[in-house]
TORKOL-4160 file (C-alpha; in steps of 0.2 Angstrom, whole numbers, padded with zeros to 4 digits, m for minus):
217
<pt num="1" X="0085" Y="m0076" Z="m0027"/>
<pt num="2" X="0085" Y="m0070" Z="m0010"/>
<pt num="3" X="0101" Y="m0067" Z="m0010"/>
<pt num="4" X="0099" Y="m0058" Z="m0024"/>
<pt num="5" X="0085" Y="m0049" Z="m0018"/>
<pt num="6" X="0095" Y="m0045" Z="0000"/>
<pt num="7" X="0107" Y="m0037" Z="m0009"/>
<pt num="8" X="0096" Y="m0025" Z="m0018"/>
<pt num="9" X="0087" Y="m0020" Z="m0004"/>
<pt num="10" X="0102" Y="m0014" Z="0003"/>
<pt num="11" X="0111" Y="m0005" Z="m0009"/>
<pt num="12" X="0094" Y="0004" Z="m0015"/>
<pt num="13" X="0085" Y="0008" Z="0000"/>
<pt num="14" X="0097" Y="0023" Z="0003"/>
<pt num="15" X="0087" Y="0029" Z="m0013"/>
<pt num="16" X="0071" Y="0030" Z="m0004"/>
<pt num="17" X="0077" Y="0037" Z="0010"/>
<pt num="18" X="0078" Y="0020" Z="0022"/>
<pt num="19" X="0091" Y="0011" Z="0033"/>
<pt num="20" X="0084" Y="m0004" Z="0036"/>
<pt num="21" X="0088" Y="m0014" Z="0051"/>
<pt num="22" X="0094" Y="m0033" Z="0047"/>
<pt num="23" X="0082" Y="m0039" Z="0057"/>
<pt num="24" X="0067" Y="m0032" Z="0044"/>
<pt num="25" X="0077" Y="m0037" Z="0030"/>
<pt num="26" X="0077" Y="m0055" Z="0034"/>
<pt num="27" X="0059" Y="m0052" Z="0036"/>
<pt num="28" X="0057" Y="m0044" Z="0020"/>
<pt num="29" X="0067" Y="m0060" Z="0010"/>
<pt num="30" X="0058" Y="m0073" Z="0020"/>
<pt num="31" X="0039" Y="m0064" Z="0012"/>
<pt num="32" X="0049" Y="m0065" Z="m0003"/>
<pt num="33" X="0053" Y="m0083" Z="m0003"/>
<pt num="34" X="0035" Y="m0085" Z="0002"/>
<pt num="35" X="0029" Y="m0074" Z="m0014"/>
<pt num="36" X="0041" Y="m0087" Z="m0026"/>
<pt num="37" X="0035" Y="m0103" Z="m0018"/>
<pt num="38" X="0017" Y="m0097" Z="m0023"/>
<pt num="39" X="0019" Y="m0087" Z="m0039"/>
<pt num="40" X="0022" Y="m0100" Z="m0052"/>
<pt num="41" X="0003" Y="m0109" Z="m0046"/>
<pt num="42" X="m0006" Y="m0091" Z="m0042"/>
<pt num="43" X="0004" Y="m0080" Z="m0052"/>
<pt num="44" X="0004" Y="m0065" Z="m0040"/>
<pt num="45" X="0016" Y="m0057" Z="m0049"/>
<pt num="46" X="0023" Y="m0054" Z="m0066"/>
<pt num="47" X="0040" Y="m0058" Z="m0070"/>
<pt num="48" X="0054" Y="m0048" Z="m0064"/>
<pt num="49" X="0071" Y="m0050" Z="m0057"/>
<pt num="50" X="0074" Y="m0049" Z="m0039"/>
<pt num="51" X="0079" Y="m0031" Z="m0039"/>
<pt num="52" X="0067" Y="m0025" Z="m0049"/>
<pt num="53" X="0056" Y="m0034" Z="m0035"/>
<pt num="54" X="0063" Y="m0027" Z="m0021"/>
<pt num="55" X="0063" Y="m0009" Z="m0029"/>
<pt num="56" X="0047" Y="m0009" Z="m0038"/>
<pt num="57" X="0037" Y="m0021" Z="m0024"/>
<pt num="58" X="0046" Y="m0020" Z="m0007"/>
<pt num="59" X="0055" Y="0000" Z="m0008"/>
<pt num="60" X="0041" Y="0007" Z="m0017"/>
<pt num="61" X="0028" Y="m0001" Z="m0006"/>
<pt num="62" X="0038" Y="0004" Z="0011"/>
<pt num="63" X="0036" Y="0023" Z="0004"/>
<pt num="64" X="0020" Y="0022" Z="0013"/>
<pt num="65" X="0026" Y="0023" Z="0031"/>
<pt num="66" X="0033" Y="0040" Z="0026"/>
<pt num="67" X="0013" Y="0046" Z="0028"/>
<pt num="68" X="0010" Y="0036" Z="0044"/>
<pt num="69" X="0010" Y="0037" Z="0063"/>
<pt num="70" X="0020" Y="0023" Z="0069"/>
<pt num="71" X="0002" Y="0015" Z="0074"/>
<pt num="72" X="m0007" Y="0017" Z="0061"/>
<pt num="73" X="m0023" Y="0006" Z="0057"/>
<pt num="74" X="m0024" Y="0005" Z="0038"/>
<pt num="75" X="m0036" Y="m0004" Z="0027"/>
<pt num="76" X="m0026" Y="m0011" Z="0010"/>
<pt num="77" X="m0042" Y="m0013" Z="m0004"/>
<pt num="78" X="m0035" Y="m0026" Z="m0016"/>
<pt num="79" X="m0017" Y="m0031" Z="m0009"/>
<pt num="80" X="m0014" Y="m0045" Z="m0021"/>
<pt num="81" X="m0001" Y="m0053" Z="m0015"/>
<pt num="82" X="0001" Y="m0041" Z="0001"/>
<pt num="83" X="0005" Y="m0023" Z="m0006"/>
<pt num="84" X="0008" Y="m0012" Z="0000"/>
<pt num="85" X="0003" Y="m0013" Z="0017"/>
<pt num="86" X="0014" Y="m0032" Z="0020"/>
<pt num="87" X="0029" Y="m0024" Z="0017"/>
<pt num="88" X="0027" Y="m0009" Z="0030"/>
<pt num="89" X="0019" Y="m0022" Z="0043"/>
<pt num="90" X="0036" Y="m0032" Z="0044"/>
<pt num="91" X="0046" Y="m0016" Z="0044"/>
<pt num="92" X="0034" Y="m0005" Z="0058"/>
<pt num="93" X="0029" Y="m0016" Z="0071"/>
<pt num="94" X="0014" Y="m0006" Z="0079"/>
<pt num="95" X="0004" Y="m0005" Z="0062"/>
<pt num="96" X="m0009" Y="m0014" Z="0061"/>
<pt num="97" X="m0019" Y="m0015" Z="0047"/>
<pt num="98" X="m0037" Y="m0025" Z="0037"/>
<pt num="99" X="m0032" Y="m0032" Z="0020"/>
<pt num="100" X="m0046" Y="m0031" Z="0008"/>
<pt num="101" X="m0045" Y="m0045" Z="m0004"/>
<pt num="102" X="m0060" Y="m0049" Z="m0015"/>
<pt num="103" X="m0049" Y="m0066" Z="m0026"/>
<pt num="104" X="m0050" Y="m0083" Z="m0012"/>
<pt num="105" X="m0035" Y="m0089" Z="m0021"/>
<pt num="106" X="m0024" Y="m0074" Z="m0013"/>
<pt num="107" X="m0033" Y="m0070" Z="0001"/>
<pt num="108" X="m0029" Y="m0088" Z="0005"/>
<pt num="109" X="m0013" Y="m0084" Z="0001"/>
<pt num="110" X="m0011" Y="m0068" Z="0011"/>
<pt num="111" X="m0017" Y="m0078" Z="0028"/>
<pt num="112" X="m0004" Y="m0089" Z="0025"/>
<pt num="113" X="0008" Y="m0075" Z="0025"/>
<pt num="114" X="0000" Y="m0068" Z="0042"/>
<pt num="115" X="0001" Y="m0085" Z="0049"/>
<pt num="116" X="0021" Y="m0089" Z="0043"/>
<pt num="117" X="0027" Y="m0070" Z="0044"/>
<pt num="118" X="0019" Y="m0071" Z="0060"/>
<pt num="119" X="0007" Y="m0053" Z="0058"/>
<pt num="120" X="m0009" Y="m0063" Z="0062"/>
<pt num="121" X="m0009" Y="m0051" Z="0081"/>
<pt num="122" X="m0010" Y="m0035" Z="0071"/>
<pt num="123" X="m0020" Y="m0042" Z="0051"/>
<pt num="124" X="m0032" Y="m0048" Z="0046"/>
<pt num="125" X="m0041" Y="m0054" Z="0029"/>
<pt num="126" X="m0058" Y="m0050" Z="0021"/>
<pt num="127" X="m0063" Y="m0061" Z="0007"/>
<pt num="128" X="m0074" Y="m0049" Z="m0001"/>
<pt num="129" X="m0077" Y="m0033" Z="m0011"/>
<pt num="130" X="m0074" Y="m0017" Z="m0002"/>
<pt num="131" X="m0092" Y="m0008" Z="m0009"/>
<pt num="132" X="m0098" Y="m0027" Z="0001"/>
<pt num="133" X="m0092" Y="m0021" Z="0018"/>
<pt num="134" X="m0091" Y="m0008" Z="0030"/>
<pt num="135" X="m0079" Y="0003" Z="0031"/>
<pt num="136" X="m0067" Y="m0004" Z="0045"/>
<pt num="137" X="m0062" Y="0008" Z="0058"/>
<pt num="138" X="m0046" Y="0016" Z="0051"/>
<pt num="139" X="m0040" Y="0033" Z="0048"/>
<pt num="140" X="m0031" Y="0027" Z="0031"/>
<pt num="141" X="m0034" Y="0020" Z="0016"/>
<pt num="142" X="m0025" Y="0012" Z="0003"/>
<pt num="143" X="m0023" Y="0005" Z="m0013"/>
<pt num="144" X="m0009" Y="m0002" Z="m0024"/>
<pt num="145" X="m0015" Y="m0012" Z="m0039"/>
<pt num="146" X="m0035" Y="m0011" Z="m0038"/>
<pt num="147" X="m0041" Y="m0020" Z="m0055"/>
<pt num="148" X="m0050" Y="m0005" Z="m0065"/>
<pt num="149" X="m0045" Y="0005" Z="m0052"/>
<pt num="150" X="m0051" Y="0022" Z="m0060"/>
<pt num="151" X="m0068" Y="0014" Z="m0065"/>
<pt num="152" X="m0070" Y="0009" Z="m0048"/>
<pt num="153" X="m0062" Y="0028" Z="m0039"/>
<pt num="154" X="m0078" Y="0038" Z="m0038"/>
<pt num="155" X="m0088" Y="0023" Z="m0026"/>
<pt num="156" X="m0069" Y="0021" Z="m0017"/>
<pt num="157" X="m0070" Y="0038" Z="m0013"/>
<pt num="158" X="m0087" Y="0040" Z="m0005"/>
<pt num="159" X="m0082" Y="0024" Z="0003"/>
<pt num="160" X="m0067" Y="0031" Z="0013"/>
<pt num="161" X="m0079" Y="0045" Z="0021"/>
<pt num="162" X="m0065" Y="0056" Z="0029"/>
<pt num="163" X="m0050" Y="0046" Z="0028"/>
<pt num="164" X="m0031" Y="0048" Z="0022"/>
<pt num="165" X="m0029" Y="0043" Z="0004"/>
<pt num="166" X="m0014" Y="0035" Z="0001"/>
<pt num="167" X="m0015" Y="0029" Z="m0017"/>
<pt num="168" X="m0001" Y="0022" Z="m0029"/>
<pt num="169" X="m0002" Y="0025" Z="m0049"/>
<pt num="170" X="0000" Y="0032" Z="m0064"/>
<pt num="171" X="m0001" Y="0048" Z="m0070"/>
<pt num="172" X="m0022" Y="0044" Z="m0078"/>
<pt num="173" X="m0025" Y="0040" Z="m0059"/>
<pt num="174" X="m0019" Y="0057" Z="m0052"/>
<pt num="175" X="m0031" Y="0067" Z="m0069"/>
<pt num="176" X="m0046" Y="0055" Z="m0061"/>
<pt num="177" X="m0044" Y="0060" Z="m0045"/>
<pt num="178" X="m0043" Y="0078" Z="m0050"/>
<pt num="179" X="m0058" Y="0076" Z="m0059"/>
<pt num="180" X="m0067" Y="0073" Z="m0046"/>
<pt num="181" X="m0064" Y="0086" Z="m0037"/>
<pt num="182" X="m0051" Y="0078" Z="m0024"/>
<pt num="183" X="m0037" Y="0086" Z="m0018"/>
<pt num="184" X="m0018" Y="0078" Z="m0017"/>
<pt num="185" X="0002" Y="0078" Z="m0015"/>
<pt num="186" X="0008" Y="0068" Z="m0027"/>
<pt num="187" X="0025" Y="0060" Z="m0024"/>
<pt num="188" X="0036" Y="0050" Z="m0040"/>
<pt num="189" X="0045" Y="0037" Z="m0034"/>
<pt num="190" X="0064" Y="0034" Z="m0035"/>
<pt num="191" X="0069" Y="0026" Z="m0051"/>
<pt num="192" X="0053" Y="0029" Z="m0060"/>
<pt num="193" X="0043" Y="0043" Z="m0073"/>
<pt num="194" X="0027" Y="0037" Z="m0068"/>
<pt num="195" X="0025" Y="0028" Z="m0052"/>
<pt num="196" X="0017" Y="0040" Z="m0039"/>
<pt num="197" X="0009" Y="0039" Z="m0022"/>
<pt num="198" X="m0005" Y="0051" Z="m0021"/>
<pt num="199" X="m0010" Y="0057" Z="m0003"/>
<pt num="200" X="m0027" Y="0067" Z="0002"/>
<pt num="201" X="m0033" Y="0071" Z="0015"/>
<pt num="202" X="m0050" Y="0079" Z="0019"/>
<pt num="203" X="m0048" Y="0084" Z="0036"/>
<pt num="204" X="m0035" Y="0096" Z="0031"/>
<pt num="205" X="m0044" Y="0101" Z="0014"/>
<pt num="206" X="m0060" Y="0106" Z="0028"/>
<pt num="207" X="m0048" Y="0116" Z="0038"/>
<pt num="208" X="m0039" Y="0127" Z="0021"/>
<pt num="209" X="m0057" Y="0129" Z="0017"/>
<pt num="210" X="m0062" Y="0136" Z="0033"/>
<pt num="211" X="m0047" Y="0149" Z="0033"/>
<pt num="212" X="m0052" Y="0154" Z="0016"/>
<pt num="213" X="m0072" Y="0159" Z="0025"/>
<pt num="214" X="m0063" Y="0167" Z="0037"/>
<pt num="215" X="m0055" Y="0179" Z="0027"/>
<pt num="216" X="m0067" Y="0181" Z="0014"/>
<pt num="217" X="m0078" Y="0191" Z="0030"/>
């Protein structure tokens, strides 16, 4: 399975615009092994081939880094097995993250990942609901598979303040963002018909609004 995963990463990465160095691929494969080891008990991901895992979970997660500076500090809400932040941390050595995971077993798994993948200096786990804590000092917030995502979206937008949002989801997530008056750009994931990365930057919207006001004057 490990070799199949590595082969899939190497053959499919170009569709995502990546050219990952060998050491990054090795780190990602070690992470894949950890998930496979614990998945029978923790049910971290659904049944899928090594190739599908490489595409849907790892390469799609890595599209996040196209929207981040190299030293970005990110909050990942409801990462479960660690997506999207852990693959990004394994590839971007100056990136740091706070992973907010309310499930105790998954939080404990993530702590093991940070230890075995040598990420403890750049990441921390908070075992609570995002709504139960004060937002950490970050500029970017991401979320990929939060339970009842659209239902929690209004509270999440309020909690996020003026952070840049990088949310993964289907067309229904885009519809909900529109209903809540949140402007965004979106990118369709390669080899997918309905999985998107939605990017919303309040700071840019404020600048646009200012320009429009000045024009009217």
